[in-house]
Backbone as XML, in Angstrom:
<?xml version="1.0"?>
<chain id="A" units="angstrom">
  <residue number="1" name="MET">
    <atom name="N" x="-81.146" y="-210.388" z="78.616"/>
    <atom name="CA" x="-82.463" y="-209.795" z="78.509"/>
    <atom name="C" x="-83.491" y="-210.915" z="78.468"/>
  </residue>
  <residue number="2" name="ASN">
    <atom name="N" x="-84.444" y="-210.884" z="79.344"/>
    <atom name="CA" x="-85.470" y="-211.910" z="79.433"/>
    <atom name="C" x="-86.809" y="-211.289" z="79.033"/>
  </residue>
  <residue number="3" name="THR">
    <atom name="N" x="-87.209" y="-211.514" z="77.792"/>
    <atom name="CA" x="-88.462" y="-210.960" z="77.287"/>
    <atom name="C" x="-89.522" y="-212.050" z="77.293"/>
  </residue>
  <residue number="4" name="SER">
    <atom name="N" x="-90.608" y="-211.767" z="77.931"/>
    <atom name="CA" x="-91.682" y="-212.754" z="77.977"/>
    <atom name="C" x="-92.479" y="-212.729" z="76.674"/>
  </residue>
  <residue number="5" name="ARG">
    <atom name="N" x="-93.206" y="-213.783" z="76.454"/>
    <atom name="CA" x="-94.037" y="-213.872" z="75.263"/>
    <atom name="C" x="-95.082" y="-212.763" z="75.249"/>
  </residue>
  <residue number="6" name="ARG">
    <atom name="N" x="-95.648" y="-212.448" z="76.399"/>
    <atom name="CA" x="-96.672" y="-211.406" z="76.496"/>
    <atom name="C" x="-96.099" y="-210.047" z="76.087"/>
  </residue>
  <residue number="7" name="THR">
    <atom name="N" x="-94.921" y="-209.716" z="76.577"/>
    <atom name="CA" x="-94.277" y="-208.441" z="76.223"/>
    <atom name="C" x="-94.004" y="-208.399" z="74.726"/>
  </residue>
  <residue number="8" name="PHE">
    <atom name="N" x="-93.529" y="-209.507" z="74.193"/>
    <atom name="CA" x="-93.248" y="-209.600" z="72.768"/>
    <atom name="C" x="-94.520" y="-209.363" z="71.945"/>
  </residue>
  <residue number="9" name="MET">
    <atom name="N" x="-95.609" y="-210.009" z="72.301"/>
    <atom name="CA" x="-96.866" y="-209.874" z="71.564"/>
    <atom name="C" x="-97.428" y="-208.450" z="71.663"/>
  </residue>
  <residue number="10" name="ILE">
    <atom name="N" x="-97.328" y="-207.848" z="72.836"/>
    <atom name="CA" x="-97.798" y="-206.467" z="73.007"/>
    <atom name="C" x="-96.983" y="-205.524" z="72.125"/>
  </residue>
  <residue number="11" name="THR">
    <atom name="N" x="-95.688" y="-205.754" z="72.073"/>
    <atom name="CA" x="-94.815" y="-204.924" z="71.237"/>
    <atom name="C" x="-95.182" y="-205.077" z="69.761"/>
  </residue>
  <residue number="12" name="ILE">
    <atom name="N" x="-95.420" y="-206.303" z="69.319"/>
    <atom name="CA" x="-95.788" y="-206.556" z="67.923"/>
    <atom name="C" x="-97.112" y="-205.867" z="67.583"/>
  </residue>
  <residue number="13" name="VAL">
    <atom name="N" x="-98.101" y="-205.996" z="68.459"/>
    <atom name="CA" x="-99.410" y="-205.379" z="68.217"/>
    <atom name="C" x="-99.288" y="-203.856" z="68.170"/>
  </residue>
  <residue number="14" name="ALA">
    <atom name="N" x="-98.546" y="-203.287" z="69.095"/>
    <atom name="CA" x="-98.376" y="-201.823" z="69.130"/>
    <atom name="C" x="-97.654" y="-201.333" z="67.883"/>
  </residue>
  <residue number="15" name="THR">
    <atom name="N" x="-96.629" y="-202.041" z="67.463"/>
    <atom name="CA" x="-95.883" y="-201.653" z="66.268"/>
    <atom name="C" x="-96.755" y="-201.759" z="65.025"/>
  </residue>
  <residue number="16" name="SER">
    <atom name="N" x="-97.525" y="-202.849" z="64.930"/>
    <atom name="CA" x="-98.420" y="-203.025" z="63.783"/>
    <atom name="C" x="-99.468" y="-201.927" z="63.722"/>
  </residue>
  <residue number="17" name="SER">
    <atom name="N" x="-100.017" y="-201.561" z="64.879"/>
    <atom name="CA" x="-101.024" y="-200.496" z="64.924"/>
    <atom name="C" x="-100.432" y="-199.168" z="64.488"/>
  </residue>
  <residue number="18" name="ALA">
    <atom name="N" x="-99.220" y="-198.878" z="64.947"/>
    <atom name="CA" x="-98.564" y="-197.622" z="64.583"/>
    <atom name="C" x="-98.286" y="-197.572" z="63.082"/>
  </residue>
  <residue number="19" name="LEU">
    <atom name="N" x="-97.823" y="-198.674" z="62.515"/>
    <atom name="CA" x="-97.561" y="-198.722" z="61.079"/>
    <atom name="C" x="-98.845" y="-198.585" z="60.279"/>
  </residue>
  <residue number="20" name="SER">
    <atom name="N" x="-99.895" y="-199.210" z="60.736"/>
    <atom name="CA" x="-101.183" y="-199.116" z="60.056"/>
    <atom name="C" x="-101.718" y="-197.687" z="60.085"/>
  </residue>
  <residue number="21" name="ALA">
    <atom name="N" x="-101.597" y="-197.021" z="61.219"/>
    <atom name="CA" x="-102.059" y="-195.637" z="61.345"/>
    <atom name="C" x="-101.250" y="-194.723" z="60.439"/>
  </residue>
  <residue number="22" name="THR">
    <atom name="N" x="-99.945" y="-194.931" z="60.389"/>
    <atom name="CA" x="-99.084" y="-194.118" z="59.530"/>
    <atom name="C" x="-99.447" y="-194.323" z="58.071"/>
  </residue>
  <residue number="23" name="ARG">
    <atom name="N" x="-99.697" y="-195.559" z="57.681"/>
    <atom name="CA" x="-100.046" y="-195.861" z="56.296"/>
    <atom name="C" x="-101.369" y="-195.207" z="55.911"/>
  </residue>
  <residue number="24" name="SER">
    <atom name="N" x="-102.364" y="-195.251" z="56.803"/>
    <atom name="CA" x="-103.655" y="-194.648" z="56.466"/>
    <atom name="C" x="-103.562" y="-193.135" z="56.402"/>
  </residue>
  <residue number="25" name="LEU">
    <atom name="N" x="-102.709" y="-192.526" z="57.199"/>
    <atom name="CA" x="-102.515" y="-191.081" z="57.120"/>
    <atom name="C" x="-101.860" y="-190.707" z="55.804"/>
  </residue>
  <residue number="26" name="ALA">
    <atom name="N" x="-100.914" y="-191.513" z="55.364"/>
    <atom name="CA" x="-100.221" y="-191.236" z="54.114"/>
    <atom name="C" x="-101.154" y="-191.406" z="52.917"/>
  </residue>
  <residue number="27" name="GLN">
    <atom name="N" x="-102.222" y="-192.143" z="53.080"/>
    <atom name="CA" x="-103.135" y="-192.420" z="51.998"/>
    <atom name="C" x="-104.319" y="-191.450" z="51.952"/>
  </residue>
  <residue number="28" name="ALA">
    <atom name="N" x="-104.279" y="-190.380" z="52.722"/>
    <atom name="CA" x="-105.387" y="-189.421" z="52.738"/>
    <atom name="C" x="-105.605" y="-188.856" z="51.337"/>
  </residue>
  <residue number="29" name="THR">
    <atom name="N" x="-106.862" y="-188.735" z="50.961"/>
    <atom name="CA" x="-107.217" y="-188.197" z="49.654"/>
    <atom name="C" x="-107.330" y="-186.676" z="49.741"/>
  </residue>
  <residue number="30" name="LEU">
    <atom name="N" x="-106.792" y="-186.003" z="48.766"/>
    <atom name="CA" x="-106.837" y="-184.544" z="48.722"/>
    <atom name="C" x="-108.270" y="-184.060" z="48.549"/>
  </residue>
  <residue number="31" name="ASP">
    <atom name="N" x="-108.684" y="-183.168" z="49.410"/>
    <atom name="CA" x="-110.013" y="-182.561" z="49.332"/>
    <atom name="C" x="-109.917" y="-181.327" z="48.443"/>
  </residue>
  <residue number="32" name="GLU">
    <atom name="N" x="-110.871" y="-181.144" z="47.562"/>
    <atom name="CA" x="-110.874" y="-179.989" z="46.661"/>
    <atom name="C" x="-110.952" y="-178.668" z="47.431"/>
  </residue>
  <residue number="33" name="LYS">
    <atom name="N" x="-111.383" y="-178.714" z="48.689"/>
    <atom name="CA" x="-111.491" y="-177.506" z="49.515"/>
    <atom name="C" x="-110.224" y="-177.234" z="50.319"/>
  </residue>
  <residue number="34" name="ASP">
    <atom name="N" x="-109.236" y="-178.117" z="50.221"/>
    <atom name="CA" x="-107.950" y="-177.928" z="50.889"/>
    <atom name="C" x="-107.343" y="-176.618" z="50.359"/>
  </residue>
  <residue number="35" name="PRO">
    <atom name="N" x="-106.777" y="-175.780" z="51.233"/>
    <atom name="CA" x="-106.244" y="-174.481" z="50.785"/>
    <atom name="C" x="-105.257" y="-174.569" z="49.617"/>
  </residue>
  <residue number="36" name="GLN">
    <atom name="N" x="-104.376" y="-175.560" z="49.641"/>
    <atom name="CA" x="-103.423" y="-175.700" z="48.543"/>
    <atom name="C" x="-104.132" y="-176.149" z="47.266"/>
  </residue>
  <residue number="37" name="ALA">
    <atom name="N" x="-105.134" y="-177.012" z="47.403"/>
    <atom name="CA" x="-105.912" y="-177.458" z="46.246"/>
    <atom name="C" x="-106.662" y="-176.279" z="45.625"/>
  </residue>
  <residue number="38" name="VAL">
    <atom name="N" x="-107.236" y="-175.438" z="46.465"/>
    <atom name="CA" x="-107.951" y="-174.255" z="45.984"/>
    <atom name="C" x="-106.987" y="-173.310" z="45.273"/>
  </residue>
  <residue number="39" name="ALA">
    <atom name="N" x="-105.803" y="-173.129" z="45.845"/>
    <atom name="CA" x="-104.810" y="-172.224" z="45.249"/>
    <atom name="C" x="-104.390" y="-172.689" z="43.854"/>
  </residue>
  <residue number="40" name="LEU">
    <atom name="N" x="-104.393" y="-174.005" z="43.641"/>
    <atom name="CA" x="-103.987" y="-174.547" z="42.340"/>
    <atom name="C" x="-105.183" y="-174.990" z="41.496"/>
  </residue>
  <residue number="41" name="SER">
    <atom name="N" x="-106.389" y="-174.627" z="41.930"/>
    <atom name="CA" x="-107.627" y="-174.949" z="41.218"/>
    <atom name="C" x="-107.780" y="-176.449" z="40.950"/>
  </residue>
  <residue number="42" name="TYR">
    <atom name="N" x="-107.360" y="-177.284" z="41.912"/>
    <atom name="CA" x="-107.465" y="-178.738" z="41.767"/>
    <atom name="C" x="-108.923" y="-179.189" z="41.745"/>
  </residue>
  <residue number="43" name="VAL">
    <atom name="N" x="-109.237" y="-180.086" z="40.818"/>
    <atom name="CA" x="-110.532" y="-180.752" z="40.781"/>
    <atom name="C" x="-110.273" y="-182.250" z="40.618"/>
  </residue>
  <residue number="44" name="GLY">
    <atom name="N" x="-111.111" y="-183.055" z="41.230"/>
    <atom name="CA" x="-110.947" y="-184.502" z="41.174"/>
    <atom name="C" x="-111.355" y="-185.115" z="39.852"/>
  </residue>
  <residue number="45" name="ASP">
    <atom name="N" x="-112.002" y="-184.328" z="38.996"/>
    <atom name="CA" x="-112.443" y="-184.794" z="37.677"/>
    <atom name="C" x="-112.145" y="-183.701" z="36.665"/>
  </residue>
  <residue number="46" name="THR">
    <atom name="N" x="-111.251" y="-183.991" z="35.745"/>
    <atom name="CA" x="-110.823" y="-182.989" z="34.769"/>
    <atom name="C" x="-111.975" y="-182.417" z="33.955"/>
  </residue>
  <residue number="47" name="ALA">
    <atom name="N" x="-113.071" y="-183.164" z="33.826"/>
    <atom name="CA" x="-114.232" y="-182.681" z="33.066"/>
    <atom name="C" x="-114.956" y="-181.539" z="33.777"/>
  </residue>
  <residue number="48" name="LYS">
    <atom name="N" x="-114.644" y="-181.324" z="35.055"/>
    <atom name="CA" x="-115.315" y="-180.281" z="35.834"/>
    <atom name="C" x="-114.507" y="-178.976" z="35.927"/>
  </residue>
  <residue number="49" name="VAL">
    <atom name="N" x="-113.463" y="-178.859" z="35.141"/>
    <atom name="CA" x="-112.646" y="-177.638" z="35.144"/>
    <atom name="C" x="-113.433" y="-176.486" z="34.522"/>
  </residue>
  <residue number="50" name="ASP">
    <atom name="N" x="-113.331" y="-175.308" z="35.126"/>
    <atom name="CA" x="-114.011" y="-174.114" z="34.631"/>
    <atom name="C" x="-113.356" y="-173.663" z="33.320"/>
  </residue>
  <residue number="51" name="ALA">
    <atom name="N" x="-114.044" y="-173.884" z="32.217"/>
    <atom name="CA" x="-113.509" y="-173.579" z="30.893"/>
    <atom name="C" x="-113.269" y="-172.084" z="30.684"/>
  </residue>
  <residue number="52" name="LYS">
    <atom name="N" x="-114.061" y="-171.240" z="31.324"/>
    <atom name="CA" x="-113.870" y="-169.789" z="31.190"/>
    <atom name="C" x="-112.602" y="-169.342" z="31.912"/>
  </residue>
  <residue number="53" name="LYS">
    <atom name="N" x="-112.346" y="-169.932" z="33.055"/>
    <atom name="CA" x="-111.169" y="-169.569" z="33.841"/>
    <atom name="C" x="-109.889" y="-170.159" z="33.238"/>
  </residue>
  <residue number="54" name="PHE">
    <atom name="N" x="-109.997" y="-171.356" z="32.621"/>
    <atom name="CA" x="-108.843" y="-172.040" z="32.034"/>
    <atom name="C" x="-109.142" y="-172.432" z="30.589"/>
  </residue>
  <residue number="55" name="PRO">
    <atom name="N" x="-109.130" y="-171.467" z="29.674"/>
    <atom name="CA" x="-109.509" y="-171.744" z="28.287"/>
    <atom name="C" x="-108.563" y="-172.712" z="27.561"/>
  </residue>
  <residue number="56" name="LYS">
    <atom name="N" x="-107.329" y="-172.864" z="28.019"/>
    <atom name="CA" x="-106.381" y="-173.778" z="27.374"/>
    <atom name="C" x="-106.478" y="-175.200" z="27.924"/>
  </residue>
  <residue number="57" name="HIS">
    <atom name="N" x="-107.321" y="-175.391" z="28.922"/>
    <atom name="CA" x="-107.493" y="-176.736" z="29.489"/>
    <atom name="C" x="-108.142" y="-177.666" z="28.472"/>
  </residue>
  <residue number="58" name="ASP">
    <atom name="N" x="-107.714" y="-178.922" z="28.511"/>
    <atom name="CA" x="-108.280" y="-179.952" z="27.647"/>
    <atom name="C" x="-108.632" y="-181.148" z="28.529"/>
  </residue>
  <residue number="59" name="ASN">
    <atom name="N" x="-109.765" y="-181.802" z="28.268"/>
    <atom name="CA" x="-110.205" y="-182.925" z="29.105"/>
    <atom name="C" x="-109.258" y="-184.120" z="29.064"/>
  </residue>
  <residue number="60" name="THR">
    <atom name="N" x="-108.305" y="-184.131" z="28.153"/>
    <atom name="CA" x="-107.316" y="-185.213" z="28.118"/>
    <atom name="C" x="-106.182" y="-184.965" z="29.110"/>
  </residue>
  <residue number="61" name="GLN">
    <atom name="N" x="-106.149" y="-183.786" z="29.717"/>
    <atom name="CA" x="-105.123" y="-183.467" z="30.717"/>
    <atom name="C" x="-105.550" y="-184.062" z="32.054"/>
  </residue>
  <residue number="62" name="LEU">
    <atom name="N" x="-104.958" y="-185.183" z="32.394"/>
    <atom name="CA" x="-105.273" y="-185.895" z="33.632"/>
    <atom name="C" x="-104.061" y="-185.893" z="34.555"/>
  </residue>
  <residue number="63" name="CYS">
    <atom name="N" x="-104.301" y="-185.959" z="35.846"/>
    <atom name="CA" x="-103.195" y="-186.034" z="36.803"/>
    <atom name="C" x="-102.255" y="-187.195" z="36.466"/>
  </residue>
  <residue number="64" name="SER">
    <atom name="N" x="-102.818" y="-188.327" z="36.054"/>
    <atom name="CA" x="-101.990" y="-189.499" z="35.748"/>
    <atom name="C" x="-101.090" y="-189.281" z="34.531"/>
  </residue>
  <residue number="65" name="GLY">
    <atom name="N" x="-101.346" y="-188.253" z="33.754"/>
    <atom name="CA" x="-100.521" y="-187.930" z="32.596"/>
    <atom name="C" x="-99.647" y="-186.709" z="32.825"/>
  </residue>
  <residue number="66" name="CYS">
    <atom name="N" x="-99.563" y="-186.265" z="34.065"/>
    <atom name="CA" x="-98.796" y="-185.063" z="34.422"/>
    <atom name="C" x="-97.368" y="-185.440" z="34.832"/>
  </residue>
  <residue number="67" name="ALA">
    <atom name="N" x="-96.448" y="-184.552" z="34.583"/>
    <atom name="CA" x="-95.051" y="-184.770" z="34.963"/>
    <atom name="C" x="-94.872" y="-184.831" z="36.485"/>
  </residue>
  <residue number="68" name="LEU">
    <atom name="N" x="-95.816" y="-184.299" z="37.237"/>
    <atom name="CA" x="-95.721" y="-184.294" z="38.699"/>
    <atom name="C" x="-96.306" y="-185.562" z="39.339"/>
  </residue>
  <residue number="69" name="TRP">
    <atom name="N" x="-96.968" y="-186.404" z="38.548"/>
    <atom name="CA" x="-97.576" y="-187.659" z="39.020"/>
    <atom name="C" x="-96.453" y="-188.609" z="39.435"/>
  </residue>
  <residue number="70" name="GLN">
    <atom name="N" x="-96.548" y="-189.168" z="40.639"/>
    <atom name="CA" x="-95.480" y="-190.013" z="41.175"/>
    <atom name="C" x="-95.913" y="-191.459" z="41.408"/>
  </residue>
  <residue number="71" name="SER">
    <atom name="N" x="-96.971" y="-191.881" z="40.775"/>
    <atom name="CA" x="-97.469" y="-193.243" z="40.936"/>
    <atom name="C" x="-97.528" y="-193.929" z="39.578"/>
  </residue>
  <residue number="72" name="LYS">
    <atom name="N" x="-97.995" y="-195.166" z="39.594"/>
    <atom name="CA" x="-98.131" y="-195.897" z="38.336"/>
    <atom name="C" x="-99.213" y="-195.249" z="37.480"/>
  </residue>
  <residue number="73" name="PRO">
    <atom name="N" x="-99.040" y="-195.243" z="36.172"/>
    <atom name="CA" x="-100.055" y="-194.640" z="35.290"/>
    <atom name="C" x="-101.425" y="-195.304" z="35.400"/>
  </residue>
  <residue number="74" name="THR">
    <atom name="N" x="-101.473" y="-196.546" z="35.857"/>
    <atom name="CA" x="-102.735" y="-197.279" z="35.950"/>
    <atom name="C" x="-103.442" y="-197.110" z="37.295"/>
  </residue>
  <residue number="75" name="ASP">
    <atom name="N" x="-102.795" y="-196.467" z="38.278"/>
    <atom name="CA" x="-103.416" y="-196.266" z="39.593"/>
    <atom name="C" x="-104.584" y="-195.291" z="39.487"/>
  </residue>
  <residue number="76" name="THR">
    <atom name="N" x="-105.663" y="-195.550" z="40.255"/>
    <atom name="CA" x="-106.814" y="-194.645" z="40.242"/>
    <atom name="C" x="-106.574" y="-193.421" z="41.115"/>
  </residue>
  <residue number="77" name="GLN">
    <atom name="N" x="-105.689" y="-193.542" z="42.091"/>
    <atom name="CA" x="-105.248" y="-192.426" z="42.918"/>
    <atom name="C" x="-103.739" y="-192.543" z="43.068"/>
  </residue>
  <residue number="78" name="GLY">
    <atom name="N" x="-103.096" y="-191.411" z="43.248"/>
    <atom name="CA" x="-101.655" y="-191.469" z="43.369"/>
    <atom name="C" x="-101.084" y="-190.237" z="44.025"/>
  </residue>
  <residue number="79" name="ASN">
    <atom name="N" x="-99.772" y="-190.256" z="44.147"/>
    <atom name="CA" x="-99.057" y="-189.159" z="44.781"/>
    <atom name="C" x="-98.680" y="-188.094" z="43.758"/>
  </residue>
  <residue number="80" name="CYS">
    <atom name="N" x="-98.727" y="-186.864" z="44.219"/>
    <atom name="CA" x="-98.341" y="-185.719" z="43.394"/>
    <atom name="C" x="-97.256" y="-184.953" z="44.141"/>
  </residue>
  <residue number="81" name="ALA">
    <atom name="N" x="-96.276" y="-184.474" z="43.421"/>
    <atom name="CA" x="-95.185" y="-183.729" z="44.042"/>
    <atom name="C" x="-95.680" y="-182.454" z="44.732"/>
  </residue>
  <residue number="82" name="LEU">
    <atom name="N" x="-96.814" y="-181.929" z="44.327"/>
    <atom name="CA" x="-97.333" y="-180.689" z="44.902"/>
    <atom name="C" x="-98.138" y="-180.885" z="46.179"/>
  </residue>
  <residue number="83" name="PHE">
    <atom name="N" x="-98.710" y="-182.067" z="46.353"/>
    <atom name="CA" x="-99.602" y="-182.322" z="47.485"/>
    <atom name="C" x="-99.045" y="-183.451" z="48.352"/>
  </residue>
  <residue number="84" name="ALA">
    <atom name="N" x="-97.971" y="-183.196" z="49.034"/>
    <atom name="CA" x="-97.297" y="-184.208" z="49.846"/>
    <atom name="C" x="-98.225" y="-184.782" z="50.914"/>
  </residue>
  <residue number="85" name="GLY">
    <atom name="N" x="-98.211" y="-186.105" z="51.036"/>
    <atom name="CA" x="-98.989" y="-186.781" z="52.057"/>
    <atom name="C" x="-100.452" y="-186.984" z="51.710"/>
  </residue>
  <residue number="86" name="LYS">
    <atom name="N" x="-100.865" y="-186.519" z="50.542"/>
    <atom name="CA" x="-102.261" y="-186.676" z="50.125"/>
    <atom name="C" x="-102.274" y="-187.217" z="48.704"/>
  </residue>
  <residue number="87" name="GLN">
    <atom name="N" x="-103.237" y="-188.066" z="48.440"/>
    <atom name="CA" x="-103.339" y="-188.631" z="47.104"/>
    <atom name="C" x="-104.361" y="-187.865" z="46.279"/>
  </residue>
  <residue number="88" name="VAL">
    <atom name="N" x="-104.072" y="-187.764" z="44.997"/>
    <atom name="CA" x="-104.960" y="-187.081" z="44.074"/>
    <atom name="C" x="-105.595" y="-188.115" z="43.135"/>
  </residue>
  <residue number="89" name="SER">
    <atom name="N" x="-106.700" y="-187.760" z="42.549"/>
    <atom name="CA" x="-107.377" y="-188.644" z="41.604"/>
    <atom name="C" x="-106.607" y="-188.680" z="40.290"/>
  </residue>
  <residue number="90" name="ALA">
    <atom name="N" x="-106.485" y="-189.862" z="39.719"/>
    <atom name="CA" x="-105.817" y="-189.997" z="38.422"/>
    <atom name="C" x="-106.552" y="-189.210" z="37.354"/>
  </residue>
  <residue number="91" name="LYS">
    <atom name="N" x="-107.868" y="-189.028" z="37.532"/>
    <atom name="CA" x="-108.694" y="-188.290" z="36.573"/>
    <atom name="C" x="-108.781" y="-186.807" z="36.909"/>
  </residue>
  <residue number="92" name="GLY">
    <atom name="N" x="-108.020" y="-186.376" z="37.916"/>
    <atom name="CA" x="-108.061" y="-184.993" z="38.353"/>
    <atom name="C" x="-107.219" y="-184.071" z="37.485"/>
  </residue>
  <residue number="93" name="TRP">
    <atom name="N" x="-107.179" y="-182.808" z="37.879"/>
    <atom name="CA" x="-106.424" y="-181.788" z="37.158"/>
    <atom name="C" x="-106.181" y="-180.609" z="38.082"/>
  </residue>
  <residue number="94" name="CYS">
    <atom name="N" x="-105.062" y="-179.905" z="37.887"/>
    <atom name="CA" x="-104.821" y="-178.629" z="38.572"/>
    <atom name="C" x="-104.095" y="-177.694" z="37.618"/>
  </residue>
  <residue number="95" name="SER">
    <atom name="N" x="-104.006" y="-176.443" z="37.989"/>
    <atom name="CA" x="-103.414" y="-175.433" z="37.104"/>
    <atom name="C" x="-101.912" y="-175.614" z="36.892"/>
  </residue>
  <residue number="96" name="ALA">
    <atom name="N" x="-101.273" y="-176.473" z="37.666"/>
    <atom name="CA" x="-99.842" y="-176.734" z="37.493"/>
    <atom name="C" x="-99.582" y="-177.915" z="36.552"/>
  </residue>
  <residue number="97" name="TRP">
    <atom name="N" x="-100.637" y="-178.429" z="35.919"/>
    <atom name="CA" x="-100.501" y="-179.598" z="35.063"/>
    <atom name="C" x="-99.442" y="-179.366" z="34.002"/>
  </residue>
  <residue number="98" name="ALA">
    <atom name="N" x="-98.551" y="-180.345" z="33.815"/>
    <atom name="CA" x="-97.502" y="-180.290" z="32.797"/>
    <atom name="C" x="-97.398" y="-181.662" z="32.135"/>
  </residue>
  <residue number="99" name="ARG">
    <atom name="N" x="-97.357" y="-181.683" z="30.836"/>
    <atom name="CA" x="-97.307" y="-182.949" z="30.090"/>
    <atom name="C" x="-96.098" y="-183.770" z="30.507"/>
  </residue>
  <residue number="100" name="LYS">
    <atom name="N" x="-96.354" y="-185.059" z="30.751"/>
    <atom name="CA" x="-95.276" y="-185.995" z="31.058"/>
    <atom name="C" x="-94.510" y="-186.279" z="29.774"/>
  </residue>
  <residue number="101" name="ARG">
    <atom name="N" x="-93.222" y="-186.276" z="29.855"/>
    <atom name="CA" x="-92.385" y="-186.513" z="28.657"/>
    <atom name="C" x="-91.707" y="-187.834" z="28.718"/>
  </residue>
</chain>
C-alpha cells in the first residue's frame, strides 16, 4: 500500500473534524422547552421551580446532587441518565430528582 503524505493529511483532517463534530453534538445543552424536559418539569435553575406545582421541592435539590447525575459533582454541566446526549445544569432540577446516596 503506497499512501502519499497528502492522502494521509486529508484523512487526519477529516477524522479530526468528524470527532470534533461528534463531541460538540454530545455536549448539547438541554433546552427547558425540549419535550422530555417539559414532561419532567426540568428547569436550569432550581430556584425557578414552581412552588405551587411542587410543594415538596427544596432549593437544595440540585441536579449535581441527584442519583441520576453522571458527571463530577463539581462540574457546572453534566450528563443525566434521563436526558441522553444532552447536558443539564448542575444547578437545575426536574421532577425525577432523587437524593444521591
